[in-house]
C-alpha positions as CSV (number, residue, x, y, z in Angstrom):
1,X,43.1,33.8,62.1
2,X,40.3,34.6,64.2
3,X,37.9,33.5,61.5
4,X,39.2,29.7,61.4
5,X,40.6,29.3,65.1
6,X,36.7,28.4,66.6
7,X,35.9,26.3,63.3
8,X,36.0,22.6,63.2
9,X,38.3,22.0,60.2
10,X,38.8,18.9,58.2
11,X,42.1,18.1,56.1
12,X,41.9,15.8,53.9
13,X,44.9,14.4,53.0
14,X,46.4,15.3,56.0
15,X,49.1,13.2,56.6
16,X,50.5,13.5,53.5
17,X,53.6,15.8,52.0
18,X,51.3,19.1,51.7
19,X,48.3,18.2,53.9
20,X,51.2,17.8,57.2
21,X,52.3,21.3,56.4
22,X,48.7,22.6,56.2
23,X,47.9,20.7,59.1
24,X,50.7,22.5,61.3
25,X,50.3,25.7,59.9
26,X,46.6,25.7,61.1
27,X,47.9,24.6,64.5
28,X,50.5,27.1,64.5
29,X,47.7,30.0,64.0
30,X,45.7,28.7,66.8
31,X,43.3,26.3,65.2
32,X,42.9,23.7,67.8
33,X,40.0,21.9,66.1
34,X,41.7,20.1,63.0
35,X,40.6,16.6,61.9
36,X,43.5,14.7,59.9
37,X,41.8,12.3,57.4
38,X,43.9,9.5,56.1
39,X,42.8,7.3,53.7
40,X,43.4,3.9,55.9
41,X,40.4,5.4,57.8
42,X,38.0,6.7,55.3
43,X,38.0,5.8,51.6
44,X,37.0,9.0,50.2
45,X,36.0,7.4,46.8
46,X,33.4,5.7,49.1
47,X,30.3,8.1,49.7
48,X,29.4,5.5,53.0
49,X,33.0,6.4,54.4
50,X,32.3,10.2,53.3
51,X,29.3,10.2,55.4
52,X,31.0,8.4,58.3
53,X,33.6,11.1,58.0
54,X,31.3,14.2,58.3
55,X,29.1,12.2,61.2
56,X,32.5,11.7,62.6
57,X,34.0,14.8,62.5
58,X,31.0,17.4,62.0
59,X,33.4,19.7,60.0
60,X,32.7,23.2,59.5
61,X,35.4,23.8,57.3
62,X,36.6,21.2,54.5
63,X,40.3,21.9,53.2
64,X,40.8,19.0,50.5
65,X,44.2,17.8,49.8
66,X,43.7,14.1,49.2
67,X,45.0,13.3,45.9
68,X,46.5,10.0,43.8
69,X,49.7,11.8,42.5
70,X,52.6,11.1,40.4
71,X,55.1,12.4,38.1
72,X,55.0,12.0,34.1
73,X,55.9,8.1,34.2
74,X,52.9,7.4,36.7
75,X,50.5,9.4,35.0
76,X,51.1,7.4,31.8
77,X,51.0,4.3,33.2
78,X,47.6,5.0,35.5
79,X,45.6,7.4,33.5
80,X,42.5,5.8,34.2
81,X,42.8,5.2,38.2
82,X,44.0,8.8,38.3
83,X,41.1,10.3,36.8
84,X,38.7,7.8,38.5
85,X,40.1,8.3,41.9
86,X,40.4,12.0,42.1
87,X,37.1,12.7,40.5
88,X,35.1,10.6,42.8
89,X,36.9,12.3,46.0
90,X,36.3,15.7,44.7
91,X,33.0,15.3,43.5
92,X,31.5,13.7,46.4
93,X,33.2,15.4,48.9
94,X,31.8,18.5,47.9
95,X,28.1,17.1,47.3
96,X,28.0,15.5,50.8
97,X,29.5,18.7,51.9
98,X,26.5,20.5,50.7
99,X,24.2,18.3,52.2
100,X,25.6,18.9,55.7
101,X,25.9,22.5,55.8
102,X,29.7,22.9,55.5
103,X,30.4,26.7,55.9
104,X,33.5,26.6,53.3
105,X,35.0,24.2,51.0
106,X,38.6,24.5,49.9
107,X,39.8,22.6,47.1
108,X,43.2,22.1,45.7
109,X,43.4,21.7,42.0
110,X,46.8,21.3,40.1
111,X,48.7,23.2,37.5
112,X,48.2,20.4,35.4
113,X,44.4,21.6,34.6
114,X,46.2,24.5,32.1
115,X,46.3,24.0,28.4
116,X,49.4,22.3,27.0
117,X,50.6,25.6,25.3
118,X,49.3,28.2,27.9
119,X,50.8,31.8,27.1
120,X,53.4,32.4,30.0
121,X,53.0,33.7,32.5
122,X,49.6,31.5,33.3
123,X,46.9,33.5,33.9
124,X,43.4,32.2,35.5
125,X,41.5,33.4,32.7
126,X,43.2,31.0,30.4
127,X,42.4,27.8,32.1
128,X,39.5,26.7,29.5
129,X,41.5,28.3,26.5
130,X,42.8,24.6,25.1
131,X,43.3,20.8,26.4
132,X,45.8,20.0,29.0
133,X,49.2,18.3,28.5
134,X,48.1,14.7,27.3
135,X,50.6,12.7,29.8
136,X,48.7,14.0,32.7
137,X,45.5,15.2,31.1
138,X,43.2,12.7,32.9
139,X,44.5,13.8,36.4
140,X,44.3,17.6,35.4
141,X,40.8,17.4,34.4
142,X,39.6,15.3,37.1
143,X,40.7,18.1,39.4
144,X,39.3,20.6,37.1
145,X,36.0,19.3,37.6
146,X,35.9,20.6,41.4
147,X,36.0,24.1,39.7
148,X,33.1,23.4,37.8
149,X,31.0,22.0,40.6
150,X,32.5,24.7,42.9
151,X,31.0,27.3,40.6
152,X,27.7,25.6,39.7
153,X,26.9,24.9,43.5
154,X,27.7,28.6,44.2
155,X,25.3,29.5,41.3
156,X,22.7,27.1,42.5
157,X,23.0,26.6,46.3
158,X,25.3,29.5,47.4
159,X,27.6,26.9,48.6
160,X,31.0,28.5,49.7
161,X,33.7,26.6,47.7
162,X,36.8,28.1,46.6
163,X,39.8,26.4,44.2
164,X,43.3,27.1,44.2
165,X,45.9,26.2,41.3
166,X,49.2,25.3,43.3
167,X,52.4,25.2,40.9
168,X,54.7,22.0,41.5
169,X,55.7,21.8,45.1
170,X,59.0,20.8,46.7
171,X,60.3,20.2,50.2
172,X,61.4,17.9,53.0
173,X,58.8,14.8,53.6
174,X,58.2,14.7,49.4
175,X,57.8,11.5,48.1
176,X,61.2,10.0,46.8
177,X,59.6,6.8,45.3
178,X,61.6,6.9,41.6
179,X,57.9,5.0,40.3
180,X,56.1,8.0,41.0
181,X,57.9,11.0,42.2
182,X,57.9,14.3,40.7
183,X,61.3,16.0,39.2
184,X,62.9,17.7,42.3
185,X,62.7,14.5,44.6
186,X,63.6,12.1,41.5
187,X,66.5,14.3,40.5
188,X,67.9,14.7,44.6
189,X,67.5,10.8,45.0
190,X,69.4,10.2,41.5
191,X,72.1,12.4,42.4
192,X,72.4,11.6,45.9
193,X,72.6,7.9,45.1
194,X,75.0,8.3,42.6
195,X,77.7,10.3,44.7
196,X,77.2,7.3,47.3
197,X,77.8,4.8,44.6
198,X,80.5,6.6,42.8
199,X,78.3,6.4,39.6
200,X,80.0,8.4,36.7
201,X,76.8,9.6,35.2
202,X,72.9,9.9,36.0
203,X,70.2,9.5,33.0
204,X,66.8,12.0,33.2
205,X,63.9,12.2,31.3
206,X,63.3,14.3,28.1
207,X,65.3,16.9,26.5
208,X,65.9,19.0,29.6
209,X,64.5,22.1,27.4
210,X,60.8,22.1,28.9
211,X,60.5,25.0,32.1
212,X,58.8,24.1,35.5
213,X,58.3,26.8,38.3
214,X,58.2,25.4,41.7
215,X,57.0,26.3,45.0
216,X,58.5,25.4,48.7
217,X,55.8,23.3,50.5
218,X,55.5,25.6,53.9
219,X,55.0,28.8,51.3
220,X,52.3,26.7,50.0
221,X,50.7,25.7,53.1
222,X,50.8,29.6,53.8
223,X,48.8,30.4,51.1
224,X,46.2,27.7,51.5
225,X,45.6,28.6,55.0
226,X,45.5,32.2,53.6
227,X,42.9,31.7,51.3
228,X,40.9,29.5,53.7
229,X,40.6,32.8,55.9
230,X,40.1,35.6,53.5
231,X,39.0,34.3,50.0
232,X,35.4,33.9,49.5
233,X,35.0,34.0,45.3
234,X,34.3,31.4,43.0
235,X,37.1,32.3,40.3
236,X,40.1,30.3,40.9
237,X,43.3,31.3,42.2
238,X,47.1,30.3,41.2
239,X,49.5,29.5,43.9
240,X,53.1,29.8,42.7
241,X,56.4,31.6,43.3
242,X,56.2,33.5,39.8
243,X,59.3,32.1,38.2
244,X,60.2,29.5,36.0
245,X,63.8,27.1,35.4
246,X,64.6,25.0,32.6
247,X,64.9,21.3,33.6
248,X,68.5,21.0,32.6
249,X,69.3,24.5,34.6
250,X,67.5,22.7,37.6
251,X,69.5,19.6,37.1
252,X,72.9,21.3,37.0
253,X,71.7,23.2,40.2
254,X,70.7,19.9,42.2
255,X,73.8,18.3,41.1
256,X,76.0,21.2,42.3
257,X,74.1,21.3,45.7
258,X,74.3,17.3,45.9
259,X,78.1,17.2,44.8
260,X,77.6,15.1,42.0
261,X,80.1,16.0,39.4
262,X,79.2,13.1,37.0
263,X,77.4,13.4,33.4
264,X,74.4,14.1,33.0
265,X,72.6,11.9,30.1
266,X,69.1,13.1,28.5
267,X,66.9,10.4,27.5
268,X,65.3,12.0,24.9
269,X,63.1,9.2,23.9
270,X,61.0,9.9,26.9
271,X,58.6,12.8,27.2
272,X,59.0,16.3,28.4
273,X,55.4,17.1,29.6
274,X,54.2,20.5,29.6
275,X,56.6,22.6,27.5
276,X,56.6,25.4,29.6
277,X,55.1,26.4,33.2
278,X,55.1,29.7,35.1
279,X,52.0,31.4,36.8
280,X,51.2,34.6,37.2
281,X,50.5,35.2,41.1
282,X,48.9,38.6,41.2
283,X,45.7,37.4,42.1
284,X,46.9,35.6,45.1
285,X,48.6,38.9,46.6
286,X,45.5,41.2,45.6
287,X,43.0,38.8,47.0
288,X,44.6,37.5,50.0
289,X,47.8,38.9,50.1
290,X,50.0,35.8,49.8
291,X,53.5,35.9,48.5
292,X,55.9,33.2,48.4
293,X,59.0,33.8,50.7
294,X,61.5,31.0,50.1
295,X,64.6,31.3,48.1
296,X,64.5,28.3,45.5
297,X,68.2,27.5,46.4
298,X,67.5,27.8,50.1
299,X,64.3,25.4,49.7
300,X,66.7,23.0,47.5
301,X,68.9,22.9,50.4
302,X,66.6,22.0,53.0
303,X,65.2,19.3,50.9
304,X,68.4,17.9,50.3
305,X,68.9,17.8,53.7
306,X,66.0,16.0,54.9
307,X,66.5,13.3,52.0
308,X,70.3,12.7,53.5
309,X,68.7,12.4,57.0
310,X,65.6,10.3,55.9
311,X,66.1,8.0,53.7
312,X,64.6,5.4,55.7
313,X,61.2,7.3,55.9
314,X,61.2,8.6,52.4
315,X,61.3,5.0,51.0
316,X,58.3,3.7,53.0
């Protein structure tokens, strides 16, 4: 980590789910000048707040993780704000990073940027082969614009910006709010609550036939720090675990780990989202040596245990 240790590093979203683990990883590896950006202190949609951030922190490296995110229901309810908020943050941060002479900008994109019917496993070169899945396209496209900007700025200004494509994340400190949570925390909450209330069934969205890939949050944090240290090219890079699991199998696994033995009812009137998700992770290994390490069931057990012990915090 010699390349980052002496740098002033700004982590946007540094107090959030992924950001808190990235910040911890940076500090574990010897980085002492890490500046955590909270939305309550700096509204990154506002250029004056961005300018204030750059003057306050004097960043040499920016890791941009701040985002307005949610599951399928939240994306369907907020397509306009999800597009605007994410696009404005990314576009303005990259522009002012260039103006202020930032040495490196690390942009976290999203797997939602891939076309709806991408061949599995998703390869980075397929990113522009079609339109994203409709329920989260505005969010996915807003984040994808950072890739366009990153490559354009490298071409015109020589600006060193990289673009990473993390798959669905999970782990302790995830968002368990039913109105905006992603699939794993939503299912954990349903199962734990059902066990405690004695409910004989849980209802889940969709058919259960869609597949997803999941990456444990500490693995994701390690990948992002490795890329910040070692990767300096314009091509996007997938960050994932390289496996897929059907939602119905995921639900059965989570139910077993939570001790829920009731019925699982599928609400087929609700959308499945993208039919399949699974990344080709070869480039991340070839370019900067990243490979996921956490076994899926091990990660799920840790996430369930955290939720059981921190439900007050998870509900905030």
